[in-house]
N, C-alpha and C positions, 0 to 999 in steps of 0.2 A: 521450210516453205518461205519463199520470198514475200516480203511485205509489198502491198500495192503502192504504186507511186502516187503522188499528190493529185495528179490529174485523174487517175482512176478512182481514187477515194472521193474526190469531188463529184465526179460523174455518177458514181453509185448513189451518193446522197441526193443528187438532183433527181435521179430516176426514182428513188424511194419516195421522195416528196410528191413527185408527179403522179405516181401510181396511187398514193394515198388519196389524192384528189380525184382520181378516176379519169384523168386526162390522157388521151392518146398523145403521141409525140407531135402529131399535126396540130391538135388543139392547143397543146402547150406552147409550141413554137408561135402560133398565132397570138396567144396571150402575151408572150414575151416580146413579140415583134421581130423575131429572128427566123431565118430559114430552118425548115424542118431537118434538112440534112446536116446543117451546122449543129443543131441541138442534139441530133443523134451522135455526132462526133464528140460532143461534150460528154454525153452520158457514157460513151465507150472509153473515155479517157484519152481520146486522140487529139483533142484541142487544148492548147495552152490559152485558156480563156482570159479575157481582159477584165480588169476591175469594173469597167463600165458595164460589161455584159453580166457580170456577177450581180451587180446592183439591179439590172433589168430583170433578171431571173427572180431575185428576192422580192422585188416589187410585185411582179406578176403572181407570185405565190402568197403574197401578203405576210412575209416573214422578214425579220432583220437579216442582212447579209451574213451575220455571224452564225445564224441557224443553219446555213448551208455547209458549215464546217463542223457541226456537232456529230457526235457518235463515232468519231474516228478512233479505231483501236480499242473500243470498249467491247469486251467479250459478250456475246449474246445480243448485242445491239448494233451489229454491223449494218452499214447502209444497204447491203443487198438482202437483208433479212425480210424485207417487205415483198419480195418477189414470190 
């Protein structure tokens, strides 16, 4: 099986953290200050997100930016396990 690319892994992690907080994509986008369709593209791994937007997401979630890169490749703790 092919490994997901970095954009997909990042998007899965963002989705996981958003769902843990109980936010819809629309609520989350409002918190971050970015368009909902853009945030959907991030979560689906379609966007090559900028460092500035990574920091906006982390700030809205109240986590350090590094937290958005945790759990990659750890069996049983994949970003999509919160779905």
